[in-house]
C-alpha positions in Angstrom: 0.0 0.0 0.0 2.8 2.3 0.8 4.3 1.7 -2.6 1.0 2.5 -4.3 0.7 5.7 -2.4 4.2 6.7 -3.4 3.5 6.0 -7.0 0.2 8.0 -7.0 1.9 10.9 -5.2 4.8 10.8 -7.8 2.2 10.8 -10.6 0.3 13.8 -9.2 3.6 15.7 -8.8 4.8 14.9 -12.3 1.4 15.7 -14.0 0.0 18.4 -11.7 3.1 20.4 -10.7 4.1 21.7 -14.2 0.5 23.0 -14.8 0.4 24.6 -11.4 3.9 26.2 -11.9 2.9 27.8 -15.3 1.9 31.5 -15.0 -1.2 32.9 -16.6 -0.4 34.7 -19.9 -2.1 37.1 -22.2 -1.4 38.5 -25.7 -2.3 41.5 -27.8 -1.6 42.7 -31.3 -0.5 45.9 -33.1 -0.9 47.0 -36.6 2.3 48.5 -38.1 1.7 50.9 -41.1 4.4 52.1 -43.4 3.9 54.7 -46.0 6.6 54.6 -48.8 6.3 58.0 -50.5 6.9 58.7 -54.1 10.5 59.7 -54.9 11.7 61.6 -57.9 15.1 63.2 -57.1 17.8 64.2 -59.6 21.2 65.9 -59.1 24.3 66.9 -61.1 27.8 67.1 -59.9 28.4 70.7 -61.0 28.9 72.8 -64.1 30.9 71.5 -67.0 34.2 73.2 -68.1 34.0 76.0 -70.6 33.9 74.7 -74.1 36.5 76.9 -76.0 36.3 77.1 -79.7 39.7 77.9 -81.2 41.3 78.1 -84.7 40.7 75.2 -87.1 43.5 72.8 -87.9 43.9 74.3 -91.3 42.7 77.4 -93.1 39.4 77.0 -94.9 38.0 74.6 -92.3 35.6 75.1 -89.5 37.0 74.8 -85.9 37.0 71.3 -84.5 34.2 70.3 -82.1 34.8 70.7 -78.4 33.6 68.3 -75.8 33.4 68.0 -72.0 32.6 64.9 -70.0 33.6 66.0 -66.5 30.2 66.1 -64.8 27.8 63.4 -63.7 24.2 62.9 -62.9 22.4 60.9 -60.3 18.7 60.0 -59.8 16.4 58.2 -57.4 13.0 57.1 -58.5 10.2 54.8 -57.4 7.1 54.4 -59.4 3.9 52.4 -59.3 3.8 49.1 -61.2 3.6 49.6 -64.9 4.8 53.2 -64.9 8.2 54.7 -65.7 10.0 58.0 -65.7 12.3 59.8 -68.0 15.0 62.6 -67.8 14.4 65.5 -70.1 16.8 68.4 -70.8 16.1 71.9 -72.0 18.2 74.9 -72.6 17.2 78.5 -72.0 18.8 79.9 -75.2 20.8 78.9 -78.2 24.4 79.8 -79.1 24.9 81.8 -82.3 26.6 79.7 -85.0 27.2 76.7 -82.6 25.1 73.6 -82.0 25.2 72.2 -78.5 24.7 68.4 -78.1 24.4 66.5 -74.8 24.5 62.8 -73.9 23.5 61.3 -70.5 24.8 57.8 -69.9 22.4 55.3 -68.4 23.0 51.7 -67.3 19.9 50.2 -68.9 17.1 48.1 -67.4 15.0 49.8 -64.7 17.8 52.4 -64.3 16.9 53.8 -67.7 18.1 53.8 -71.3 20.2 56.6 -72.8 18.7 58.3 -75.9 22.3 58.9 -77.0 23.6 62.3 -78.3 20.8 64.8 -78.6 20.9 68.3 -80.1 19.4 71.2 -78.2 17.7 72.4 -81.4 15.3 74.9 -79.8 15.3 76.9 -76.7 12.9 76.0 -73.8 12.0 72.7 -75.5 12.2 69.5 -73.5 14.3 66.7 -75.1 14.4 63.1 -73.8 17.8 62.0 -72.7 17.0 58.9 -70.5 13.8 56.9 -70.8 12.3 53.8 -69.1 13.4 54.6 -65.5 11.6 52.4 -63.0 12.5 51.8 -59.4 16.1 53.0 -59.5 18.9 54.6 -57.5 21.6 55.4 -60.0 24.7 57.6 -59.6 27.8 58.7 -61.5 26.3 58.7 -64.9 28.4 60.8 -67.2 27.0 63.9 -68.9 28.9 64.7 -72.2 28.5 68.1 -73.9 29.7 68.7 -77.5 29.8 72.1 -79.2 29.9 72.1 -83.0 30.5 75.2 -85.1 27.9 75.6 -87.9 28.8 79.1 -89.0 31.5 81.6 -88.3 30.6 84.9 -86.6 32.2 87.5 -84.3 33.9 86.2 -81.1 31.8 86.0 -78.0 31.6 84.4 -74.6 28.1 83.5 -73.3 26.4 81.0 -71.1 23.1 79.2 -71.3 21.3 77.2 -68.5 20.5 73.6 -69.1 17.7 72.3 -66.9 17.4 68.5 -66.2 14.0 67.2 -65.1 13.0 63.7 -63.8 9.4 63.3 -64.9 6.6 60.8 -65.8 7.4 58.9 -69.0 4.1 59.1 -70.9 
C-alpha cells in the first residue's frame, strides 16, 4: 500500500506540478503601417568646363568640335507598377553659330536607357535624354556636352542654362 501511495503521489507531482507552476499569460496585437512616399530626385555634380572654340586645324576649315565629360548625374526614382519616368533636358537659349549636343549615360534596365547624343535644337524645349526609368537609384552617370560650329561669326563668350528634369514617362 505504501508503494501504491508513493506511485500515486509521484504521478500527481509529475502531471500536476508543471500545470500549477505555469503562469497565466495574455497576448495582444499591433498594426504597423508604413507609407513609402513617391520619390523623384535628380542631381548633377556641378557645371561643365568652358567649351572653348579655337582656330581650325587648317585654313578653310571650321574649328573642331569641343567636348566636355567632367560632370555626372544621379537619380532616385520609385514608381507604381507599370509606370516609368524619363529625364528631359532643355536649354534657355541657343548659341549663335554653334550647335550644342548632350548625352547622359544610363546603365539600362530599370535604371533607364540613354537616348544617345541629342541636339538642343530649340530653346525651352524638353528633349528626352534617358527613358524607361523604373525603381532606380543610379549615380555617377556621365554627362557629355559637345559644341559644334555651324557658321562663323564674331567672337563671344556667353552661357546658357541647361535644366534637367525627372518626370513621368508618358
